C-alpha positions in Angstrom: 32.3 33.3 -13.6 33.3 32.6 -10.0 36.3 35.2 -9.9 33.8 38.2 -10.9 31.1 36.7 -8.2 34.0 36.8 -5.3 34.6 40.5 -6.4 31.2 41.7 -7.0 30.3 40.2 -3.3 33.3 41.3 -2.1 32.6 44.6 -3.5 29.4 45.2 -2.0 29.4 43.9 1.7 33.2 45.9 2.3 31.6 48.8 0.7 28.6 48.4 2.7 30.7 47.4 6.3 32.5 50.8 6.0 29.5 52.6 5.3 28.1 51.3 8.3 30.3 51.1 10.3 32.9 54.5 9.8 30.0 56.7 8.3 26.7 55.7 9.9 27.7 54.4 13.5 30.7 56.8 14.3 30.7 59.6 11.9 26.6 60.0 12.2 25.9 58.4 15.9 29.3 58.5 18.0 28.7 55.1 19.1 32.2 54.9 19.9 35.2 56.5 20.0 39.1 56.3 18.1 42.4 58.1 17.6 42.8 60.9 15.1 44.9 58.0 13.4 42.6 55.5 13.3 40.3 57.4 12.2 42.1 58.2 9.5 43.1 54.8 8.7 39.3 54.1 8.2 39.1 56.8 5.6 41.9 55.7 3.9 40.3 52.2 4.2 36.3 53.4 3.1 37.7 55.0 -0.1 39.2 51.6 -1.0 36.7 49.9 -0.4 33.7 51.9 -1.4 35.8 53.0 -5.0 33.9 55.0 -7.0 30.8 55.4 -4.6 33.0 57.2 -1.7 30.6 58.7 0.8 32.0 61.8 2.8 32.3 60.9 6.2 31.4 64.3 7.0 28.5 64.9 4.8 26.6 61.2 5.7 27.1 61.9 9.1 25.7 65.7 8.9 22.6 64.1 6.6 21.9 61.5 8.2 21.3 63.3 11.6 18.9 65.6 9.5 17.3 62.3 8.4 16.9 61.6 12.1 15.6 64.3 13.3 13.1 65.4 10.8 12.5 62.1 9.1 9.5 61.6 6.7 8.6 65.5 7.3 9.9 68.2 3.8 13.1 68.3 6.1 13.9 64.8 5.6 16.8 64.6 3.3 15.4 61.6 1.8 12.1 60.6 2.7 9.9 58.4 0.1 6.8 60.4 1.3 8.2 63.6 -0.7 9.3 61.8 -3.4 7.6 60.2 -6.3 10.1 57.3 -7.0 13.0 55.8 -5.6 15.3 57.5 -8.3 13.3 60.6 -7.6 14.6 60.0 -3.5 18.2 59.4 -5.2 18.6 62.2 -7.2 17.4 64.6 -4.1 19.3 62.7 -1.6 22.3 63.5 -3.9 21.4 66.9 -4.2 20.9 67.5 -0.6 24.8 65.4 0.3 26.4 67.5 -2.4 25.0 71.0 -0.9 26.1 69.6 2.5 29.7 68.8 1.6 30.4 72.1 -0.7 28.4 74.2 2.6 26.2 75.7 0.1 23.6 75.7 2.8 23.1 76.6 6.0 23.7 73.4 8.4 22.9 74.0 12.2 26.0 73.1 14.7 24.2 70.4 16.4 24.0 68.7 13.0 28.0 69.6 12.7 29.3 68.7 16.0 32.1 66.4 16.4 31.1 64.7 12.6 35.0 63.6 11.3 36.1 65.8 8.9 39.4 65.3 6.7 38.6 68.0 4.0 41.4 67.6 1.8 41.0 63.6 1.2 37.7 64.2 0.8 38.0 66.7 -2.0 40.2 64.0 -3.9 37.8 61.1 -3.2 34.8 62.8 -3.8 35.9 64.1 -7.2 35.5 63.8 -10.4 38.7 62.2 -11.4 38.7 59.8 -8.7 35.4 58.4 -9.8 36.8 57.9 -13.2 39.3 56.2 -12.5 37.6 53.6 -9.8 35.3 53.1 -12.8 38.3 52.2 -15.0 39.5 49.7 -12.7 36.1 48.0 -12.9 35.7 48.0 -16.2 39.6 46.8 -16.3 38.8 44.0 -14.1 35.9 42.6 -15.8 37.4 42.8 -19.0 40.0 40.6 -17.9 37.7 38.0 -15.9 34.1 38.2 -17.2 33.9 35.0 -19.2 29.8 35.9 -20.2 28.8 39.0 -21.9 25.8 38.9 -18.9 28.4 39.8 -15.8 28.5 43.1 -17.4 25.3 44.2 -16.0 27.0 44.2 -12.7 29.0 46.9 -13.8 26.7 49.9 -13.4 25.6 48.7 -9.6 29.8 48.4 -9.0 29.5 52.1 -9.9 27.0 53.8 -7.5 27.5 51.3 -5.1 27.3 53.6 -1.9 23.6 55.1 -2.9 22.4 51.8 -4.3 22.9 50.9 -0.6 21.4 53.6 0.5 17.9 53.5 -1.6 17.3 49.5 0.1 17.3 51.4 3.4 15.9 54.8 2.7 13.1 53.6 0.2 12.7 50.1 0.9 12.8 50.1 4.8 10.1 52.8 5.0 7.9 50.7 2.8 7.6 47.6 3.8 8.9 44.7 6.5 7.9 44.8 10.3 8.0 47.0 12.8 8.9 45.9 16.5 8.6 49.8 17.5 5.5 52.0 17.4 6.6 55.5 16.1 6.1 58.7 14.5 7.6 57.6 11.3 7.5 55.0 8.7 10.9 53.4 9.3 10.6 49.3 9.3 12.5 46.4 9.3 13.4 44.9 6.0 13.7 40.8 7.3 14.4 38.6 10.0 17.9 37.7 9.3 19.7 40.9 8.0 22.5 39.0 6.1 22.2 41.3 2.9 22.4 44.6 4.3 24.6 43.5 7.5 22.1 45.2 9.9 21.1 48.2 8.4 17.9 46.4 7.3 16.8 46.9 10.7 15.6 50.4 10.5 12.8 50.1 12.7 14.8 49.3 15.2 17.7 52.0 14.6 15.0 54.8 14.9 14.0 53.5 18.1 17.4 53.2 19.1 19.4 55.7 17.3 22.7 55.7 19.7 22.4 51.6 20.0 25.7 50.2 18.7 23.8 46.8 18.0 20.7 47.4 15.5 19.3 43.7 16.4 17.1 43.4 19.1 14.9 40.3 18.9 16.2 37.0 19.4 16.2 36.1 15.9 17.9 39.4 14.5 21.7 39.4 13.9 23.2 43.2 13.4 26.8 41.3 11.2 28.7 44.5 11.9 27.8 44.3 15.6 30.6 42.0 16.3 33.2 43.2 14.6 32.5 46.7 16.3 33.0 44.0 19.8 36.6 42.7 18.4 37.9 46.2 17.9 36.4 47.5 21.5 38.1 44.6 23.0 41.0 45.3 21.1 40.9 48.5 22.3 41.1 49.9 18.6 37.9 51.9 19.6 35.9 52.7 22.8 32.1 51.7 22.9 30.5 54.6 24.4 27.9 53.4 27.9 25.1 54.9 26.0 26.0 52.4 22.5 25.9 49.0 24.5 
């Protein structure tokens, strides 16, 4: 059981880290820069950690920029205000995401400028074959190590880890929580200590300061991704933009 739980939480946090660090803060908001070599490195690492629910940094970045531009309006790719429930919102988000990825909708240039794109790699990572292979890896791991039947209930979360993280923020952080900044939207901070979502739960803070690399604002808030950004910047692996500090 211990091995399964370690595997589950490793997948949870590593998948979330790459989504927050690379897809969100780098691809969508350009809070820091990196070389093309390191960019490709993070494409590959994101694929390994996200697995079956890999999210294209390009499609994610474009969609998230649209979310900030159109928050809580009919043009918002994922707003609880225009979805009956969180599952409907997840489905609507998937459709917008797929349309962006497949080029089925025309997107304003301001949403695509400087968003990283590795077309050939994303085509494989987004393929049905790739997703099924990852699911088989997870199932095989559980067959080998799971000692109790109820542990298999964790498998569906492995399969859709990325969308599962997304709905926690995009649904619940617009429904419940506390507010540091009054804005013309419903964004909220989910909890005081953001250990579960690695800073992503400070959604109200992020909507107030979208260019800021540290999502924590109050003294009691802690963004667990930000220290890694500082470390990578210190090591010269990335270069923080002045507006992000």
